Biopython code that builds the backbone (N, CA, C, O; Angstrom):
import numpy as np
from Bio.PDB.StructureBuilder import StructureBuilder

atoms = [
    (1, "MET", "N", (14.101, 51.931, 124.267)),
    (1, "MET", "CA", (12.869, 52.740, 124.756)),
    (1, "MET", "C", (12.229, 54.073, 123.549)),
    (1, "MET", "O", (11.153, 54.325, 123.007)),
    (2, "VAL", "N", (13.560, 54.633, 123.566)),
    (2, "VAL", "CA", (13.422, 55.900, 123.342)),
    (2, "VAL", "C", (13.022, 56.258, 121.372)),
    (2, "VAL", "O", (12.447, 57.147, 120.743)),
    (3, "GLU", "N", (13.903, 54.666, 120.971)),
    (3, "GLU", "CA", (14.160, 54.668, 119.703)),
    (3, "GLU", "C", (12.227, 54.065, 119.343)),
    (3, "GLU", "O", (11.472, 54.581, 118.520)),
    (4, "GLY", "N", (11.847, 52.649, 120.451)),
    (4, "GLY", "CA", (10.098, 52.623, 119.904)),
    (4, "GLY", "C", (9.395, 53.876, 120.121)),
    (4, "GLY", "O", (8.241, 53.846, 119.694)),
    (5, "LEU", "N", (9.819, 55.170, 120.760)),
    (5, "LEU", "CA", (9.088, 56.070, 120.374)),
    (5, "LEU", "C", (9.149, 56.567, 119.726)),
    (5, "LEU", "O", (8.079, 56.972, 119.270)),
    (6, "VAL", "N", (10.643, 57.094, 118.948)),
    (6, "VAL", "CA", (10.764, 58.090, 117.675)),
    (6, "VAL", "C", (10.075, 57.320, 115.931)),
    (6, "VAL", "O", (9.932, 57.770, 114.794)),
    (7, "ARG", "N", (9.750, 55.645, 116.781)),
    (7, "ARG", "CA", (9.918, 54.850, 115.228)),
    (7, "ARG", "C", (8.246, 55.357, 115.603)),
    (7, "ARG", "O", (7.555, 55.961, 114.783)),
    (8, "ASP", "N", (7.940, 55.113, 116.504)),
    (8, "ASP", "CA", (6.134, 55.423, 116.281)),
    (8, "ASP", "C", (5.516, 56.462, 116.061)),
    (8, "ASP", "O", (4.330, 56.549, 115.742)),
    (9, "LEU", "N", (6.570, 57.647, 116.275)),
    (9, "LEU", "CA", (6.273, 59.123, 116.113)),
    (9, "LEU", "C", (6.911, 59.917, 114.400)),
    (9, "LEU", "O", (7.030, 61.046, 113.922)),
    (10, "VAL", "N", (7.153, 58.576, 114.013)),
    (10, "VAL", "CA", (8.108, 58.433, 112.473)),
    (10, "VAL", "C", (6.471, 58.420, 111.671)),
    (10, "VAL", "O", (5.818, 59.271, 111.067)),
    (11, "ARG", "N", (6.224, 56.781, 112.093)),
    (11, "ARG", "CA", (4.900, 56.104, 111.472)),
    (11, "ARG", "C", (3.911, 56.803, 111.818)),
    (11, "ARG", "O", (2.823, 56.428, 111.380)),
    (12, "ARG", "N", (3.945, 58.218, 112.837)),
    (12, "ARG", "CA", (2.695, 58.852, 112.752)),
    (12, "ARG", "C", (2.512, 59.982, 112.399)),
    (12, "ARG", "O", (1.521, 60.701, 112.526)),
    (13, "GLY", "N", (3.972, 60.252, 111.710)),
    (13, "GLY", "CA", (4.412, 61.624, 111.169)),
    (13, "GLY", "C", (4.356, 62.637, 111.127)),
    (13, "GLY", "O", (4.160, 63.544, 110.319)),
    (14, "HIS", "N", (4.772, 62.291, 113.224)),
    (14, "HIS", "CA", (4.489, 63.539, 113.482)),
    (14, "HIS", "C", (6.750, 64.198, 113.798)),
    (14, "HIS", "O", (7.173, 65.316, 114.094)),
    (15, "LEU", "N", (7.448, 63.028, 113.567)),
    (15, "LEU", "CA", (8.457, 62.998, 113.188)),
    (15, "LEU", "C", (9.706, 62.706, 112.041)),
    (15, "LEU", "O", (10.033, 61.520, 112.075)),
    (16, "VAL", "N", (10.275, 63.297, 111.300)),
    (16, "VAL", "CA", (11.172, 62.900, 110.186)),
    (16, "VAL", "C", (12.168, 62.076, 110.139)),
    (16, "VAL", "O", (13.029, 62.393, 110.960)),
    (17, "ARG", "N", (12.468, 61.000, 109.431)),
    (17, "ARG", "CA", (13.775, 60.768, 110.094)),
    (17, "ARG", "C", (14.722, 60.777, 108.470)),
    (17, "ARG", "O", (14.683, 59.984, 107.530)),
    (18, "LEU", "N", (15.616, 62.177, 108.706)),
    (18, "LEU", "CA", (16.447, 62.041, 107.484)),
    (18, "LEU", "C", (17.629, 61.110, 107.774)),
    (18, "LEU", "O", (18.186, 60.841, 106.710)),
    (19, "SER", "N", (18.093, 60.644, 108.602)),
    (19, "SER", "CA", (19.131, 59.728, 108.611)),
    (19, "SER", "C", (18.887, 59.000, 109.618)),
    (19, "SER", "O", (17.833, 59.021, 110.253)),
    (20, "ASN", "N", (20.066, 58.137, 109.891)),
    (20, "ASN", "CA", (20.052, 57.668, 111.479)),
    (20, "ASN", "C", (20.348, 58.644, 112.847)),
    (20, "ASN", "O", (19.960, 58.664, 114.015)),
    (21, "ASP", "N", (21.139, 59.327, 112.112)),
    (21, "ASP", "CA", (21.528, 60.497, 113.053)),
    (21, "ASP", "C", (20.634, 61.794, 113.026)),
    (21, "ASP", "O", (20.979, 62.763, 113.703)),
    (22, "HIS", "N", (19.753, 61.824, 112.433)),
    (22, "HIS", "CA", (19.103, 63.309, 111.821)),
    (22, "HIS", "C", (17.829, 63.260, 111.966)),
    (22, "HIS", "O", (17.397, 62.838, 110.894)),
    (23, "ILE", "N", (16.659, 63.517, 112.936)),
    (23, "ILE", "CA", (15.692, 63.161, 113.320)),
    (23, "ILE", "C", (14.991, 64.425, 113.679)),
    (23, "ILE", "O", (15.127, 64.957, 114.781)),
    (24, "VAL", "N", (13.856, 65.134, 112.244)),
    (24, "VAL", "CA", (13.265, 66.346, 112.938)),
    (24, "VAL", "C", (11.844, 66.233, 113.143)),
    (24, "VAL", "O", (11.276, 65.141, 113.125)),
    (25, "ALA", "N", (11.173, 67.475, 113.363)),
    (25, "ALA", "CA", (9.854, 67.640, 113.683)),
    (25, "ALA", "C", (9.293, 67.685, 112.721)),
    (25, "ALA", "O", (9.949, 68.586, 112.198)),
    (26, "ALA", "N", (8.158, 67.295, 111.607)),
    (26, "ALA", "CA", (7.789, 66.860, 110.156)),
    (26, "ALA", "C", (7.073, 68.642, 110.506)),
    (26, "ALA", "O", (5.885, 68.324, 110.464)),
    (27, "ALA", "N", (7.063, 69.388, 110.648)),
    (27, "ALA", "CA", (6.485, 70.480, 110.839)),
    (27, "ALA", "C", (7.305, 71.242, 110.732)),
    (27, "ALA", "O", (6.868, 72.155, 110.031)),
    (28, "ALA", "N", (8.621, 71.483, 111.122)),
    (28, "ALA", "CA", (9.765, 71.640, 110.436)),
    (28, "ALA", "C", (10.315, 71.384, 109.248)),
    (28, "ALA", "O", (11.145, 72.120, 108.715)),
    (29, "VAL", "N", (9.967, 70.533, 108.865)),
    (29, "VAL", "CA", (10.093, 70.181, 107.145)),
    (29, "VAL", "C", (9.015, 71.158, 106.539)),
    (29, "VAL", "O", (9.197, 71.931, 105.598)),
    (30, "ALA", "N", (7.989, 70.994, 107.178)),
    (30, "ALA", "CA", (7.107, 71.622, 106.275)),
    (30, "ALA", "C", (7.372, 73.151, 106.356)),
    (30, "ALA", "O", (7.136, 73.952, 105.451)),
    (31, "ALA", "N", (7.824, 73.394, 107.403)),
    (31, "ALA", "CA", (7.683, 75.260, 107.257)),
    (31, "ALA", "C", (8.874, 75.256, 106.257)),
    (31, "ALA", "O", (8.710, 75.822, 105.177)),
    (32, "LEU", "N", (10.222, 74.575, 106.578)),
    (32, "LEU", "CA", (10.947, 75.069, 105.294)),
    (32, "LEU", "C", (11.021, 74.692, 104.123)),
    (32, "LEU", "O", (12.020, 74.910, 103.438)),
    (33, "ARG", "N", (9.852, 73.986, 103.642)),
    (33, "ARG", "CA", (9.627, 73.459, 102.317)),
    (33, "ARG", "C", (8.555, 75.140, 101.990)),
    (33, "ARG", "O", (8.899, 75.980, 101.159)),
    (34, "ASP", "N", (7.657, 75.224, 102.613)),
    (34, "ASP", "CA", (7.157, 76.580, 102.108)),
    (34, "ASP", "C", (8.190, 78.053, 102.123)),
    (34, "ASP", "O", (8.121, 78.877, 101.211)),
    (35, "GLN", "N", (9.212, 78.222, 103.413)),
    (35, "GLN", "CA", (9.821, 79.153, 103.240)),
    (35, "GLN", "C", (11.054, 78.943, 102.031)),
    (35, "GLN", "O", (11.608, 79.969, 101.637)),
    (36, "LEU", "N", (11.521, 77.483, 101.392)),
    (36, "LEU", "CA", (11.950, 77.407, 100.498)),
    (36, "LEU", "C", (11.152, 78.296, 98.705)),
    (36, "LEU", "O", (11.635, 78.898, 97.746)),
    (37, "ARG", "N", (9.957, 77.924, 99.079)),
    (37, "ARG", "CA", (9.151, 78.214, 97.964)),
    (37, "ARG", "C", (9.128, 80.011, 98.010)),
    (37, "ARG", "O", (9.019, 80.779, 97.055)),
    (38, "ALA", "N", (9.246, 80.269, 99.193)),
    (38, "ALA", "CA", (9.246, 81.532, 99.117)),
    (38, "ALA", "C", (10.190, 82.608, 98.576)),
    (38, "ALA", "O", (10.053, 83.824, 98.442)),
    (39, "THR", "N", (11.148, 81.801, 98.322)),
    (39, "THR", "CA", (12.327, 82.599, 98.358)),
    (39, "THR", "C", (12.094, 83.013, 97.259)),
    (39, "THR", "O", (12.147, 84.243, 97.250)),
    (40, "GLY", "N", (11.723, 82.344, 95.767)),
    (40, "GLY", "CA", (11.384, 82.823, 94.547)),
    (40, "GLY", "C", (12.702, 82.489, 93.782)),
    (40, "GLY", "O", (13.036, 83.173, 92.815)),
    (41, "TRP", "N", (13.464, 81.415, 94.225)),
    (41, "TRP", "CA", (14.315, 81.096, 93.300)),
    (41, "TRP", "C", (14.374, 80.483, 92.634)),
    (41, "TRP", "O", (13.904, 79.514, 93.230)),
    (42, "ARG", "N", (14.684, 80.020, 91.359)),
    (42, "ARG", "CA", (14.319, 78.735, 90.671)),
    (42, "ARG", "C", (15.195, 78.177, 90.937)),
    (42, "ARG", "O", (14.670, 77.236, 91.532)),
    (43, "ASP", "N", (17.011, 77.865, 90.988)),
    (43, "ASP", "CA", (17.977, 77.462, 92.257)),
    (43, "ASP", "C", (19.277, 77.488, 92.463)),
    (43, "ASP", "O", (19.964, 78.314, 91.862)),
    (44, "PHE", "N", (19.678, 76.840, 93.102)),
    (44, "PHE", "CA", (20.304, 77.485, 94.183)),
    (44, "PHE", "C", (21.289, 76.697, 94.579)),
    (44, "PHE", "O", (21.239, 75.531, 94.186)),
    (45, "ASP", "N", (22.633, 77.190, 95.604)),
    (45, "ASP", "CA", (23.592, 75.638, 95.627)),
    (45, "ASP", "C", (23.530, 75.432, 97.088)),
    (45, "ASP", "O", (22.465, 75.729, 97.630)),
    (46, "LEU", "N", (24.306, 75.064, 97.676)),
    (46, "LEU", "CA", (24.127, 74.511, 99.620)),
    (46, "LEU", "C", (24.213, 75.722, 100.055)),
    (46, "LEU", "O", (23.341, 76.086, 100.843)),
    (47, "GLN", "N", (25.845, 77.178, 99.458)),
    (47, "GLN", "CA", (26.028, 77.243, 100.403)),
    (47, "GLN", "C", (24.961, 78.863, 100.618)),
    (47, "GLN", "O", (25.124, 79.707, 101.499)),
    (48, "ALA", "N", (24.004, 78.878, 99.607)),
    (48, "ALA", "CA", (22.887, 80.121, 99.740)),
    (48, "ALA", "C", (22.233, 79.095, 100.520)),
    (48, "ALA", "O", (22.253, 79.596, 101.644)),
    (49, "PHE", "N", (21.549, 77.742, 100.648)),
    (49, "PHE", "CA", (20.329, 77.388, 101.622)),
    (49, "PHE", "C", (21.076, 77.363, 102.632)),
    (49, "PHE", "O", (20.359, 77.683, 103.580)),
    (50, "LYS", "N", (22.423, 77.109, 103.094)),
    (50, "LYS", "CA", (23.028, 77.164, 104.587)),
    (50, "LYS", "C", (23.128, 78.350, 104.541)),
    (50, "LYS", "O", (23.436, 78.451, 105.729)),
    (51, "GLU", "N", (23.141, 79.693, 104.084)),
    (51, "GLU", "CA", (23.342, 80.759, 104.569)),
    (51, "GLU", "C", (21.507, 81.337, 104.681)),
    (51, "GLU", "O", (21.051, 81.940, 105.653)),
    (52, "ARG", "N", (20.856, 81.024, 103.654)),
    (52, "ARG", "CA", (19.343, 81.631, 103.287)),
    (52, "ARG", "C", (19.190, 80.805, 105.184)),
    (52, "ARG", "O", (19.363, 81.543, 106.154)),
    (53, "PHE", "N", (18.986, 79.859, 105.310)),
    (53, "PHE", "CA", (18.197, 78.807, 106.461)),
    (53, "PHE", "C", (18.701, 79.010, 107.771)),
    (53, "PHE", "O", (17.963, 78.954, 108.755)),
    (54, "GLY", "N", (20.426, 79.339, 107.868)),
    (54, "GLY", "CA", (21.296, 79.141, 108.983)),
    (54, "GLY", "C", (21.401, 78.015, 108.947)),
    (54, "GLY", "O", (20.408, 77.744, 109.622)),
    (55, "LEU", "N", (21.904, 76.885, 108.643)),
    (55, "LEU", "CA", (22.349, 75.491, 108.620)),
    (55, "LEU", "C", (23.257, 75.245, 108.154)),
    (55, "LEU", "O", (23.707, 75.489, 107.035)),
    (56, "SER", "N", (23.768, 74.523, 109.312)),
    (56, "SER", "CA", (24.654, 73.627, 109.140)),
    (56, "SER", "C", (25.461, 72.710, 108.091)),
    (56, "SER", "O", (24.887, 71.628, 107.965)),
    (57, "ARG", "N", (26.239, 72.782, 107.561)),
    (57, "ARG", "CA", (26.395, 71.723, 106.101)),
    (57, "ARG", "C", (25.523, 69.984, 107.279)),
    (57, "ARG", "O", (24.375, 69.666, 106.970)),
    (58, "LYS", "N", (26.020, 69.414, 108.080)),
    (58, "LYS", "CA", (25.312, 68.769, 108.688)),
    (58, "LYS", "C", (24.103, 68.347, 108.767)),
    (58, "LYS", "O", (23.797, 67.161, 108.654)),
    (59, "TRP", "N", (23.108, 69.505, 109.018)),
    (59, "TRP", "CA", (21.554, 69.616, 108.310)),
    (59, "TRP", "C", (21.454, 69.837, 107.383)),
    (59, "TRP", "O", (20.623, 69.044, 106.940)),
    (60, "ALA", "N", (21.905, 70.734, 106.328)),
    (60, "ALA", "CA", (21.957, 71.225, 105.300)),
    (60, "ALA", "C", (21.843, 69.693, 104.364)),
    (60, "ALA", "O", (20.823, 69.428, 103.729)),
    (61, "ILE", "N", (22.873, 68.905, 104.397)),
    (61, "ILE", "CA", (22.702, 68.041, 102.882)),
    (61, "ILE", "C", (21.604, 67.134, 103.700)),
    (61, "ILE", "O", (20.751, 67.468, 102.877)),
    (62, "PRO", "N", (20.856, 66.263, 104.610)),
    (62, "PRO", "CA", (20.320, 65.593, 105.280)),
    (62, "PRO", "C", (18.855, 66.043, 104.661)),
    (62, "PRO", "O", (18.059, 65.251, 104.157)),
    (63, "LEU", "N", (18.631, 67.620, 104.811)),
    (63, "LEU", "CA", (17.569, 68.277, 104.332)),
    (63, "LEU", "C", (17.009, 68.180, 103.086)),
    (63, "LEU", "O", (15.879, 67.884, 102.698)),
    (64, "LEU", "N", (18.557, 68.648, 102.250)),
    (64, "LEU", "CA", (17.630, 69.184, 101.014)),
    (64, "LEU", "C", (18.160, 67.391, 100.641)),
    (64, "LEU", "O", (17.735, 67.049, 99.538)),
    (65, "GLU", "N", (18.848, 66.457, 101.251)),
    (65, "GLU", "CA", (18.264, 65.210, 100.163)),
    (65, "GLU", "C", (16.590, 64.844, 100.672)),
    (65, "GLU", "O", (15.876, 64.493, 99.732)),
    (66, "ARG", "N", (15.882, 64.893, 102.097)),
    (66, "ARG", "CA", (14.792, 65.097, 101.541)),
    (66, "ARG", "C", (13.969, 65.499, 100.939)),
    (66, "ARG", "O", (12.983, 64.764, 101.005)),
    (67, "LEU", "N", (13.759, 66.804, 100.008)),
    (67, "LEU", "CA", (13.981, 67.429, 99.434)),
    (67, "LEU", "C", (13.335, 66.891, 98.705)),
    (67, "LEU", "O", (12.256, 66.318, 98.855)),
    (68, "ASP", "N", (14.081, 67.069, 97.685)),
    (68, "ASP", "CA", (14.582, 65.799, 96.605)),
    (68, "ASP", "C", (14.059, 64.722, 96.975)),
    (68, "ASP", "O", (13.344, 64.347, 96.046)),
    (69, "GLN", "N", (14.010, 63.955, 97.879)),
    (69, "GLN", "CA", (13.335, 62.697, 97.470)),
    (69, "GLN", "C", (11.295, 63.182, 98.008)),
    (69, "GLN", "O", (10.277, 62.560, 97.704)),
    (70, "GLU", "N", (11.389, 64.057, 98.577)),
    (70, "GLU", "CA", (9.553, 64.934, 98.374)),
    (70, "GLU", "C", (9.208, 65.356, 96.840)),
    (70, "GLU", "O", (8.078, 65.217, 96.373)),
    (71, "GLY", "N", (10.464, 65.962, 96.003)),
    (71, "GLY", "CA", (9.746, 66.034, 94.552)),
    (71, "GLY", "C", (10.124, 67.654, 94.925)),
    (71, "GLY", "O", (10.090, 68.109, 93.782)),
    (72, "VAL", "N", (10.309, 68.285, 95.399)),
    (72, "VAL", "CA", (10.216, 69.738, 95.549)),
    (72, "VAL", "C", (11.659, 70.414, 95.296)),
    (72, "VAL", "O", (11.577, 71.639, 95.209)),
    (73, "THR", "N", (12.723, 69.988, 95.184)),
    (73, "THR", "CA", (14.104, 69.894, 94.811)),
    (73, "THR", "C", (14.330, 68.862, 94.278)),
    (73, "THR", "O", (13.895, 67.750, 94.575)),
    (74, "ARG", "N", (15.531, 69.371, 92.856)),
    (74, "ARG", "CA", (16.028, 68.406, 92.214)),
    (74, "ARG", "C", (17.510, 68.268, 91.978)),
    (74, "ARG", "O", (18.170, 68.708, 91.037)),
    (75, "ARG", "N", (17.825, 67.702, 92.826)),
    (75, "ARG", "CA", (19.785, 67.841, 92.146)),
    (75, "ARG", "C", (20.199, 67.893, 90.623)),
    (75, "ARG", "O", (19.799, 67.205, 89.684)),
    (76, "VAL", "N", (21.140, 68.937, 90.664)),
    (76, "VAL", "CA", (21.885, 69.123, 88.824)),
    (76, "VAL", "C", (23.069, 69.412, 89.191)),
    (76, "VAL", "O", (23.676, 70.482, 89.226)),
    (77, "GLY", "N", (23.393, 68.200, 89.505)),
    (77, "GLY", "CA", (25.112, 68.842, 89.847)),
    (77, "GLY", "C", (25.043, 68.936, 91.337)),
    (77, "GLY", "O", (24.409, 68.339, 92.207)),
    (78, "ASP", "N", (26.073, 70.063, 91.312)),
    (78, "ASP", "CA", (26.201, 70.752, 92.287)),
    (78, "ASP", "C", (24.997, 71.911, 92.964)),
    (78, "ASP", "O", (25.128, 72.664, 93.929)),
    (79, "ARG", "N", (23.871, 71.719, 92.087)),
    (79, "ARG", "CA", (23.057, 73.155, 92.364)),
    (79, "ARG", "C", (21.832, 72.308, 92.810)),
    (79, "ARG", "O", (22.123, 71.155, 93.130)),
    (80, "ARG", "N", (20.507, 72.653, 92.897)),
    (80, "ARG", "CA", (18.996, 71.953, 93.524)),
    (80, "ARG", "C", (18.504, 72.909, 92.302)),
    (80, "ARG", "O", (19.128, 73.820, 91.758)),
    (81, "GLU", "N", (17.678, 72.603, 92.135)),
    (81, "GLU", "CA", (16.371, 72.939, 91.027)),
    (81, "GLU", "C", (15.116, 72.930, 91.823)),
    (81, "GLU", "O", (14.532, 71.925, 92.230)),
    (82, "LEU", "N", (14.659, 74.575, 92.051)),
    (82, "LEU", "CA", (13.199, 73.978, 93.325)),
    (82, "LEU", "C", (11.961, 73.708, 91.771)),
    (82, "LEU", "O", (11.728, 74.113, 90.632)),
    (83, "ARG", "N", (11.580, 72.903, 92.638)),
    (83, "ARG", "CA", (10.441, 72.789, 91.108)),
    (83, "ARG", "C", (9.099, 72.562, 91.963)),
    (83, "ARG", "O", (8.882, 71.665, 92.778)),
    (84, "ILE", "N", (7.970, 73.968, 91.424)),
    (84, "ILE", "CA", (6.984, 74.923, 91.577)),
    (84, "ILE", "C", (5.850, 73.495, 92.301)),
    (84, "ILE", "O", (5.274, 73.343, 93.378)),
    (85, "ALA", "N", (5.957, 72.742, 91.135)),
    (85, "ALA", "CA", (4.277, 72.053, 91.312)),
    (85, "ALA", "C", (4.904, 70.505, 91.675)),
    (85, "ALA", "O", (4.909, 69.500, 90.965)),
    (86, "ALA", "N", (5.595, 70.766, 93.488)),
    (86, "ALA", "CA", (6.037, 69.274, 93.802)),
    (86, "ALA", "C", (5.153, 68.838, 94.087)),
    (86, "ALA", "O", (4.412, 69.541, 94.775)),
    (87, "PRO", "N", (4.747, 67.585, 93.776)),
    (87, "PRO", "CA", (3.963, 66.344, 94.698)),
    (87, "PRO", "C", (4.331, 66.442, 96.154)),
    (87, "PRO", "O", (5.404, 66.355, 96.752)),
    (88, "ALA", "N", (2.534, 66.745, 96.690)),
    (88, "ALA", "CA", (2.388, 66.451, 97.742)),
    (88, "ALA", "C", (2.730, 64.850, 98.905)),
    (88, "ALA", "O", (2.482, 63.645, 98.860)),
    (89, "ASP", "N", (3.552, 65.997, 100.012)),
    (89, "ASP", "CA", (3.696, 64.551, 100.634)),
    (89, "ASP", "C", (2.707, 63.484, 101.254)),
    (89, "ASP", "O", (1.825, 64.025, 101.921)),
    (90, "PRO", "N", (2.644, 62.386, 101.213)),
    (90, "PRO", "CA", (1.229, 61.347, 101.208)),
    (90, "PRO", "C", (1.616, 61.635, 102.568)),
    (90, "PRO", "O", (0.745, 62.301, 103.127)),
    (91, "ARG", "N", (2.738, 61.340, 103.399)),
    (91, "ARG", "CA", (2.258, 61.164, 104.556)),
    (91, "ARG", "C", (2.069, 62.554, 105.949)),
    (91, "ARG", "O", (2.171, 62.506, 107.175)),
    (92, "GLU", "N", (1.702, 63.886, 104.786)),
    (92, "GLU", "CA", (1.614, 64.716, 105.352)),
    (92, "GLU", "C", (0.158, 64.511, 105.788)),
    (92, "GLU", "O", (-0.508, 63.683, 105.165)),
    (93, "PRO", "N", (-0.508, 65.326, 107.006)),
    (93, "PRO", "CA", (-2.288, 65.102, 107.308)),
    (93, "PRO", "C", (-3.004, 66.103, 106.453)),
    (93, "PRO", "O", (-4.234, 66.163, 106.470)),
]
sb = StructureBuilder()
sb.init_structure("model")
sb.init_model(0)
sb.init_chain("A")
sb.init_seg("    ")
for serial, (resi, resn, name, xyz) in enumerate(atoms, 1):
    if name == "N":
        sb.init_residue(resn, " ", resi, " ")
    sb.init_atom(name, np.array(xyz, "f"), 0.0, 1.0, " ", f" {name:<3s}", serial, name[0])
structure = sb.get_structure()
């Protein structure tokens, strides 16, 4: 029952499934995206991302993978490049 509700909320764009174990509000991902762009960083590593946003590795990696998928960031070795002109997420209203 709960999984059906989660699937529906993901389909409707209210939740984002980062992995089977990680589900987060779409608004939280959008806020993170905006805050990341506001940092002025051109590139960064996992440790800087974790410290800046107060995240554990357990959450930071799936979030960064999501941002990579959206085109907001791009992984280059152990670092991420922030892509200024990232394409809009078609699932956002």
